[in-house]
C-alpha positions in Angstrom: -67.6 21.2 -64.2 -64.3 23.0 -64.7 -62.1 24.1 -61.8 -62.7 27.7 -62.8 -66.4 27.3 -62.1 -65.7 27.1 -58.4 -65.3 30.8 -58.0 -68.6 31.4 -59.7 -70.3 28.9 -57.4 -68.9 30.4 -54.3 -69.5 34.0 -55.3 -73.1 33.4 -56.2 -74.0 31.4 -53.1 -75.7 33.0 -50.1 -72.9 33.2 -47.5 -70.4 34.9 -49.9 -73.1 37.2 -51.2 -74.2 38.2 -47.7 -70.6 38.8 -46.6 -69.9 40.9 -49.7 -73.0 43.0 -49.0 -72.1 43.4 -45.3 -68.6 44.7 -46.1 -69.8 47.0 -48.9 -72.5 48.5 -46.7 -70.0 49.2 -43.9 -67.2 50.5 -46.1 -68.5 54.1 -46.3 -65.1 55.4 -47.4 -63.1 54.2 -50.4 -60.0 54.1 -48.3 -60.1 50.6 -46.7 -57.0 49.5 -44.8 -56.1 45.9 -44.5 -56.8 46.0 -40.8 -60.3 47.4 -41.4 -60.9 44.8 -44.1 -59.9 42.0 -41.7 -62.3 43.4 -39.1 -65.2 43.7 -41.5 -64.5 40.2 -42.9 -64.6 38.7 -39.4 -67.8 40.6 -38.6 -69.3 39.5 -41.9 -68.5 35.9 -41.3 -70.2 36.0 -37.9 -73.2 37.7 -39.4 -74.1 34.8 -41.7 -76.4 32.4 -39.9 -75.6 28.7 -39.5 -78.3 27.5 -41.9 -76.7 29.5 -44.7 -73.3 28.0 -44.1 -74.9 24.5 -43.8 -76.7 25.0 -47.1 -73.5 26.2 -48.8 -71.6 23.2 -47.4 -74.3 20.7 -48.6 -74.3 22.2 -52.0 -70.5 22.0 -52.3 -70.5 18.4 -51.2 -73.0 17.5 -53.8 -71.0 19.3 -56.5 -67.8 17.5 -55.4 -69.5 14.2 -55.6 -70.8 15.0 -59.1 -67.3 16.2 -60.2 -65.6 13.0 -59.0 -68.3 10.8 -60.6 -67.8 12.6 -63.9 -64.0 12.6 -63.6 -64.1 8.9 -63.0 -66.2 8.3 -66.1 -63.9 10.5 -68.2 -60.8 8.8 -66.9 -62.2 5.4 -67.7 -63.2 6.5 -71.2 -59.7 7.9 -71.9 -58.1 4.6 -70.7 -60.4 2.6 -72.9 -59.7 4.7 -76.0 
């Protein structure tokens, strides 16, 4: 996994997708001030239920473990070669 893949993982996962949809549905005008964006972001974060956040966290922990396992293997291989 490359570090650039992290954005794709986050963007495709349920909490981020739900927050994006929440903000998009409530942004009825194209003119969105920073203050309004902050308000909508906080509302969106609160609208995502706990189980979605837990699922997201569990998924990231699993990917982190896989990343460090693979990094260790690659590092050992480069030291041996």
